[in-house]
N, C-alpha and C positions, 0 to 999 in steps of 0.2 A: 622798731616802729610797727604799730598795728594799723592796717588799712583795710577795712572790709573783712574779707576772709583770708587776706594775705598773711603769711607768716614768713618773715624775712630775717635773715641774719647776715650781716656784712662785716667782713674783716678785711681791711685793706692789705693788699699784697705788698710786702716790703722786702727789701734785700736782707740777706742774712747779716747779723751783727750790726744792723743799722741803728743809729741812735736817734731818739725822738727828742727834739728840742722843745722845752716848755716855753710857752709864750709868757710874755711879761705879765699879762692879765688873763687868768683862766676864765673862759666863758663856756658854759655847758651847751653843747650843740643839741641837747635833748629838750631842756626846759628853758634855755637861754639865761640861766642863772649865772652868777659870778662866783669865782673862787673855788670852783670844783669842775671836774670833768665828768663825762657820761658814766664811767664805771663807778663813780662815787656819788652819783646823782640820786637823792632819796626818792624823787618822783619816778625815775627810771626803774629803781628797785621795786617800788610799790606797784608799778604797772606790770610786773612780772618779767623785767629785763628784756623788753622787746628788741629785736635786732634793728640795726640802722640800714636802710636801703641804699644801694649804690646809685650813682647818678644815672647809670644806664637803665635802671629799673623804672624810670619815669614814664616810659612809653609802653609798658606792658599792657596787654588787653584787659579790659574790665571784666571782672567776674572770675578770673583765673587766680590760682594760688601758686606762689613760688617758695622755694626753699634754697637758701644759699649755703655754700660749703667753702671751707678754707683750703681743702685739699687741692693739690695741683691737678690740672686736667689730665696730665699724662699718667698720674698715678691711678685715678679713679676711672679713666676711660681707656686704660691700656688693656692688657690681656686679662682674661678671667682668672680670678683666684679660686681657691677651693671653697666649698660651702661652709666649712667649719671655722675658717679664720675670720676674725673681727679686728678692725683697725679703728683707732680713736681719731675722730675729727672734731677738734675744738670749735670749729665754725659752723658745724651742721646743727640745725634746729631740731632735726628728727633723726632717728635711726634709719638707715638705708640698707637695702639688700637687693641684688638682682635675681635672686633665686626664688621661684614661686613654690618650690616643693618644701620650703622650711616653715611655711605659715601654719599656725595652729588654728587661727581664725582669720578671716579676710573680708574686707569691705571695699568694693570698687568705688572710685571717686565718681560723683555725679557730674561735677564741673571739671574743666581741664585744670590739672596741676602740673607744675614743672619744678625742676631742680636746677639752680644756676651755680656753676662752679666759680672758682676764684677769678677766672679770666672772662666771666660773663657768658659762658657757653651754656645754653639751656637745653635740658633733656627732659623728656616727658615722664611723669609719674603716673602709674596705672591705678594704684589704690594703696590701702594701708591695712595692717592687721597686727596680730600678736605672734611673737616668735619666742619659743622656749630655748634657753641656753643653759649650759652647765659651767659654772665658774670655779676656778681653783685659786684660792688665796689663803695665805697663812696656814697652810697644811690642811685646809678644810675644802670640801666640795659642797657646793650649794647650787640649787637650780633656781633660775631667775626667769621670769616672763617679761620680755620687753614689749611694751605697749606702743602703739602708733608707729610701727615700723613701716616705712614707705617702700613699695615695690617699684624700683626704677630699673628696667631691663638693660639700659645702656651703661649703667654704672657697673664696673667690673669687680668691685670689692664690697664686702660687708663693712659698713661704717657705723661705729658706735658714737652717738651724740652725748657728750658730757652735759650739754645744756638741758637736753630732754631728761636725762637721768636726775639732774639736780632739781628740775622742776617737779618731778614726781616724788623726790626725796629731799625736801627743803633742808633737812639737817645734815645732808651729805657734804663732803669736802673732796675736791679733786686736786691732787698734788702731783706735780711733774718736775722732773729734772731733765737733763740733756739725754739721759739714757733710759730712765724708768718713769712710770706714772702709776698712780693708784687712786682708787675711789674709796673713801672711808665713810662709814656710816656709824655714828656714835663711837668714834674712835677705833673701830674695827675695820680692817681691810676687807673689802668685798670684791674688788676687781684690781688686778695688777696687769701692767703691760710693759714691754721693753722694746728698745730699738737701738740700733747702732748709731753712734754720734754722727749726725749729718746724713742719716740713712732714711729719712722720710717719716712716715706715720708710725705711731706706737702700735705694736701688735699685742692684743690682749690674750690672756690665758683663758679664752672662752671656747666652748665647744657647742655646736648647734645640736639640739635635741629634736630629732625629726618626729613629726606627728604619726600616730598609729594609722589614721585613716589615709585614703588615697590622696595623692597630691591635689591641691586645689586647682580646678580647671579654670584658668583665668583668661587665657587667649587674648590678653591685652584689651579686654572689653571694659566699658563703663559699667556702673551699677545698673543702670537702666537696661543696657544690653545683656548683662549677665542674667538678670531676672527674666527678661524676655526670652533668652536662650533656653533656660530651664522651663519656662512657661510652655514653650513649644515642645520641648522634649517630653514633658509630662502630660502631653495630650491636651494642652490649653485648659488646664484646671485653674481654679481660682488662684490669683497671684498671692493672696495672703497665705493660702495653704502651701503653695510652692515655696514661699519664703521660709515657712516653718520646716519643710523637708530639707532645704539647703542648710539651715542652721543645725538641724538634728543629725543628718546623715553625712554631710560633707564639710561641716564647720565653716560654711560661707555665710557671712552676715551681710545682707543687702537691705536697702531701704525700699519701701513700697513707693511706687510711682503712680501717677495718674494718666500715664500714656495709654492710648487706645490700641488694642490689637485688631488689625484689620480683619484677620481670619475669624476672630471671635464675633466681630460685627456682622460678618456674613452668615455665620453659623448660629449665633445665639441672640440675635436682635429680637427684642420683644417690646410689647407696648408698655408705656409708663403707667403708673397708678394715677387715677383721676382725682382722688382725694375729695375734699369738700370745697365748695365755692360759696362766696358771699351771696346771700339772698337779698331780694328787694325789700325795702323798708316802707314803701308807700305804693298805692295803686297806680298803675301805668308806668312804673319805673322800668319794668322789663316784661315784654310779652313774648311768650313762646308760641310758635305756629308750626303746623305740619298738615299734610294732605293725606287722607285715608281713601282707599279704594284700589282698583275698581270693584264695584259690586254689580249684582244683577240690576237691570233697570227697574227703578221703583214704579209701583203701580200708578202713582200720581206724581207727575212732574218729570218722569223719565230720567231721574238722577242716577249717576254712577259713582260720584265722588262727593267728598265733603272736605272742607277746610276748617280747622279748629284753631282758635286763638285763645290762649290761656294766660291770665295775669299771674305773675310769679308770687305776688304778695297775698292777694285775696283768694287765689285759686278759682276765680270766676272765669267761666269759659263761654266763648261764642262759637256756635257751630252753624256753618252755612253749607247748603247742598248745591252741587254743581253738576252740569252735564259733561263739561270738559275742564281740564286743568287750566286752560287758558283764562278761565273766569276768576282766577285768584286775585288779580289786581282790582277788579271791581268789588270783590268781597272785602278786600283790605280797606278800600275807601269807605265801604258801608260800616265796617267795624270802627274806623276812626271817627266817623260822624256820630255813631251811637255813643262812643266814649266821650266825645266833647259834650254831649247832652247831659251826661252825668257829672260833668265838671272835672274830669280827669284828663291828663295830658300824657300821651305815650312818648316815652323817651328813647326806648331801644327795642328793636325787633330781632329775635333770635330764631333762625331757621337752619335747615340743612342746605346742601348745595344743589337741590333740585332746580331744573330749568324754570319751574313756575315761580321760584323765589329769586334765583340769581339771573335776573333779567332787567333790561333797561326800563321797562314799564314800572316794575316795583321800585327801582332806585329813584325814578322820577317822582313817584308819589311820596316816598320817604324824604327826599330832598325838599319837596314842597312843604312838608309839615315839620321839617327840622328834626327828623327821627334818625337815629343812628342804626345802621344795619350791621348785624353780626352773623356771619356764616360759620358753621362748624367746619372742622377739618375733614377732608375727604374720607369716607368710610369710617367715620367716628360718630355714630348716632348717640353715644354716651354723653357728648357735649350738649345734646338737646334732649336730655333724658326726660324732662318734665312733659314735653309734648308727646314724646314716644310712649311714655307710661299712660298719658291721658288717652291716646289712641286705643291702647289696649283696654283701658277701663270703659271707654265708650262702647267698644264692640262687644266686650264680655257682658256688659249690662244689657245691651240690646239683644244679644243672643239669649241671655237668661229670660228676659221678658218674653221673647218669641216662643220659647219651648216650655215655659212654666205651666201653661194652661192649655187653652185651645190651640190647635195646630194652625198658627198663623202663617200665611205665605211669606216667602222671603222677599217678595216685592214690597212688603211693608217695612223694610229695614230702615228707611229714612224716617218714618214716623216713630219707630221705637228708639232710634238713635237720638232723635230730638227730645223724646220723653226722658231718656237717660240724662241728657244735658240739663233739662229742666229740674229733674229730681235732685241731681247732684248739686246744682246751684243753690237749691233750697236747703239741702240737708247735709251736704258734703263736709268733710273736715277742712280746717284751715290752720294757719299758724297762730291764730288767736283763739284760745280755748273758750268755748261757749258761744261762738259767733259763726254763722254760716257764710259762704262766699257771697250770697246775695246781700246780706246785711253789711258786710265790709265794703262791697262795691257801691251800693246805693245809699248806705247810711240808714236804712230803714229795716226793721225786723219783719220778715215776711211771715205769712200764715201758712201752716201746713195742714189745716183742718180739711181742706178740699181734696187732699190726695186720696186716691182710691187704688185698688189693686189693678195694675195693667194686665189686660187679658181676661178680666172678669166679664161675665155677661151683664148686659144692661138694656134698658128700654128707653128709647128716645121719643119724646113727645112730638107728635106731628101737628104743626100749626093748622088752624082751621082753613087757612088760605090754600093748603095743599091736600085737603081731604073733603069728601062728601059727607052727607048727613049720617050715613050708616057705615062709613069706612072705619078701619082701626085707628085709634087715637095714639098709638105708639108702634114703633118698629123695634125689632130685636137686633142687637148688635154686640160688638166687642169693643171695650175701651182700649184705645191705642195711644192716646195723648191728651194734652191739655191746651187750652187757649187762655193763658195767664191764670188768674185765680177765679174767673167767673164763667168759664166755659170748658167743654170737653170735646175731644175728637173721637168719634166712634166709627168703627168700620162695620159696614153692613154687608154681610156675606152674600145675601141674595142679589143685591144690586152692584156689589163690588165698588161701593162709593164710600167716601169719608164724610160723615155727617158732623156738623158743628152745632152744638146746642148747649144751653145751660140747664134745660129741663130734662134731666136724666135721672132715672131710678136704677140703682145698682143692685145686683144680686151677688154680693161678695161672699165667697166661700173659701176661707183659708185652706191651704193644702194640709192634708192629714198625714201623719207619719204612719205608713203601712208596714206591718211586719211580714215581709216576704220570706217565707220559709223554704229552705231547700228540701227536696225529697229525701227520705231516709235512705242511707247507704245500704245496699243489699250485698250480702256475701255470696260467695260462689255456691254455697249449699242451697241458697234460695232459687238457683237457676237449674238445679238438678231435677229434671222432669223426664218421666218415662216417654219413650218415643210414641207409645200408643196414646198417651194423654196430651201430647204436645199440641196437636191440632185443636183439640177440644179447649185447651187452656187459651190458645190464641183467639179462638172464636168468642169465648166468654169474656175476655179481657176488656173488649170495647164496651160491652153492656155494663160491666161493673164500673168502668170509669165514668160512664154517663150517670149511673145511679148514685155514685158516691161524690160526684163533682160538687153538688150543692152543699153537702156536709163539709167538704174540705174548705170551701170558701168561707163558710160561716164560722168555722173553728179558728180561734185566734192563735192558740198554741197547741202543740202536740202533747199527748200524754207522756210526760217524761219517764214514767215507770216502764214504758214499753221499749225504751231505747236499749239497744244491745251493744255490748263492747265488741269492736271489730276483732276478729280472730288474729289478725296479723300483729296486734299490739299486746296479745296475752303474754308472750315470752318476754318481751322487753319490760313490761310493767312488773312482772313477777321477779325478773332478775334485778331490777332496780330496787324493789322493795326488800328483796333478800340481802342485797348489798348494803342497804341502809341499816338493816337490823344487825348486820355483823359488826358494824363500827359504832360503838357507844361513845358518846361525847362525855368526857369527865366534867364534873361540876365544880371541882376544887383543884387547887394545885397539888394537894396530896394524892388525889385520885389519878392525876395525870402522870406524876412521876412514879407511881406504883402500878400503872397499867401495862398491858402487853406492848403497847405502842409508845413506850417511854421515850425511846430515841427520837421518834418523829415529833412528839410534843416538846421535847427539850430543844430541838432545832427550831421549831416554830416560835417558842418563847425567846430564843436567842435572836432570831430575825426581828421580832417585834422590839426588843430592847435596842438592837443596833439601829433600827429605823428611828426610834425616839431620840437616840443620841445624835444621829446624823442631822435630824431636823431641829436640834437644840430645843427640845420641848420644855425643859425646865432648867432652872439654875439653883444651886444650893444656897439657901438663905436661912437665917434664924427666924423662928416663929415669933410673932408679936406676943407680948405678955397676955396671958389669959386666953390664948387661942389654941385650938387643937388642929392637927394636920388631918386632912381627909385621907382615909384609907383607900387602898386600891384592891382590886381582885382580878383574877384572870378569867377570861371567857374563851372557851375552846369550841371550835367548830370543825367539822369534817366536810370539806368541799368535794362533791362528787361530780362525775361526768354523767351525761345523759343515760349511759348504759349501767349506771350504778357503781362503777369502779371509782376508787378514790383518786381525786385530782390533787389535793394537797391538804395538809393539816394547817389550820390557821389558829393563832392565839393572839388575843388582844388584851392589853392592860388598860382597864377602865377604872374610873373613880366611883367609889360608893358614896354618893351624896347622902347627907343626913335627911334630905327631904323625901327619900324613897321609903315607901311604906309597904309592908307585906300585904299582898292582895290588891294593891293599887297600881304601882308602877315599878315593883321590885324586879320584874323581868326586863325592864328597859336598861340599856347600858349607855354610858356617856364617856366618850373618849377624852383623854386629858388634853388633846389638841386637835384642831381640825386642819386637814391638809388644804393647801392652796387650791389644788385642783377640784376639791369637793366644794369649796366656796364658789 
């Protein structure tokens, strides 16, 4: 009977020479059919002749496997027999041995297994494996490998299972008398055994063949424990690698497990991959936020921080400047009000675990508006990468605008950061090709015609209400920002004020690419000056520099004909050139095999052919009718080191395409196949 992973054979203990009375009406106890018994039941045979469990087996623990034996308890649990002797047990479902040094391969049981003797005494089985034996029958010796041999340390004898043998050899026949037994395969005796009449089990003419490797170190461990044991012995290496070593070096076959090694957790714990996350599909579905700062106090407003809110779908950003981080709740409310005006609803707010966000004031505002709050894990800014990257973009853009032209004071950082926000909203990239963040957020295409170069000089018109009859009608300043599409913010250096006006005239001058030339390197000979002339040279050098300074600034490039080759490179260059000239590259196969370096070229061609064969570059096939095969030719190259010495000889087999013409692309080569790494 088969139940889960249980494998059971039961043979009822009877007295010797007892007679079994046949019932009047035969009823199969396996299929409940009539007119036959279990041994002749076709269903029982079709199911692989499973054993019948005894009544005492009903209370065995779930998940364990048992094996039942017919042998008397005294015989199998008595004194130890020798390693070579094997006895037949007709009731055993598997071969059994108590000796661990006879296994050729071994696999420890993961779940508990037990062997039950005829009187229902259970003993523990450690694992199973293969054992090689030498049998003598019919005047012949043959070696046999017994599979699925169970290791049961408390069993004192090696037991041979006829059921297991016949399961592996369906055509075999087991014949026994009161004194002899034999196992026949295709009419030939393979195993023979003898016993004295009434003397117990049959003793087979079998001899154990011991493995060449060291005895398997089992230590009565489970598969999981065995793998863990060698995992620790081998320095906590990967268990898959440890498993391969056990199979290759020790002949131990164990299964991989998913058990954690506590020591590995302490020593090898690392961060998991972040992978990709689903993006928002509509405006307001997810808002990223973060705080930047502290900075120097701004010239106008005394700001030291800013908070940024960025929509995940449209990439539209809000930037608000603050004096303290405690102003974040009020800026959040301001952002939500502006969002409602545009017709969007914020559904989720993602931020880090900063106290300005993980506070009751923020949670109260979010609950009031029905917004879900999501905080990143501690010390995991990658989960809020959108706002972290936006912080960097804002600061780098502001820094670039600050240092690109006039040297603007750092106190203007808030003006430049606000300009960066405005420009990026108008022109920044989005998930929708061809549309800006402003267009996706508002639904209207913005104009970019009013954008000017930040940091350029400009002239702001002075209203007549602020000037007299003969006063200047404009003041000079530097553009630092915008007032929507109809106004500009200009910093006046003289008054250190921010002027807001639409009447501005700009003097835009794009940056020019300047060729900044390094001075010509001078050799040691240029510095060899007589001591008498040294002071005179030093006195005249300043005057010469002043006289020639104007010429050097006006000159765009140096006269290339006056450049000198550094002396320290003379030997290397000459040696390299000499080395190149010594090794001539053959143009044809005939030249290569008849050159002085014939051996090297033959090895290079062999390497190329081996590579093409390993990569399965071609397959043999018949040409289609009317077609001609493309011919190939060899291309030879000598690869050299920087000092001119030969690094290696390289040969490539390339196709001579019919499209190649002399004088056009004849020198180009085409490989028969492209390597995956090249693509």
